[in-house]
Phi, psi and omega in degrees: 000317179296324179296321178296314179296318179297321177296317179295318178296319179297317178297319179296318180295317178296318179297318178295319179298315183289329183266358181292130179291347179296325185266000180261152177291165178300162178301157182301324180301323179284319181291333180251029177299134181089001178252136176224154181232136177227146177270121179267338181176174180210164176215133179246129180240135178280128179255357184086168181053040177060025176245150181221154174252132173247132176245123179253127173268125187242152170244114180258118180249136180220142178286331180209165178294140174238085190281341186262001182235142173257140176279141175240150182224144176213154180261118175074327180208152189276033185255160186303327181291347182241018184288136173260138181246156178302139180293327179275114183294344179279346180268113180270334186213127175268112181252135176291131176241157182303135183097207181246133181234136175270138178214156177231136176231154181219159182221123183269357186259021179291133182252172176298326179295321176298324181284340178293330177258115183283346183261121178226174181228130173269118177264127180228155180170211181279129179295142179108317173056158173216121175259264171240173187301319181294314180293324176296319181300324180268358176074028181287322184273138180241347183221126168270112193295128171249335180189174177225155178225130177290140176239115183253112177267163178290149177294147180296147180292148176091352177273133180289145174249138182247113173293171184303098179073306185074210179247155177273159174301158187288066174284309176253103187306312186283351186252138177210149176276348179290143176292148183289000000 
């Protein structure tokens, strides 16, 4: 019985030690202060089976070199299923360098449903990410968010666009919402 109580106390102490913010690095926003990311362009390729590849061309601007951190990117949410990887297979880590650097990242898991919504968000930050202790343990998070960038894709073909109200059918002939 004493051994069980001692084991529970030891687990509690280790859990408190591991979750203490004293032993964790500062948030990604602080570690990547002076770094910004902008989307310069994109390319969508059909892979078949309702899957698509999106390639985002990025401009990474930094006030100074950040040699000890790799940038991580994800589409819409910071989880492994939405992770973007560098387009160049020889690049293992995208590091911010002083000035402006061009980089390309891609994601092979874009679905038809993703293309139905033209508005997406690029989440960027420190690669590896930390959500909560359980998600970190299973490796779900890939980006500790430092910032986001809107990604606007073209609307899918065949969807009607509605200008602000437009005109009504001719129920009342002399009246219209269209400007004269």
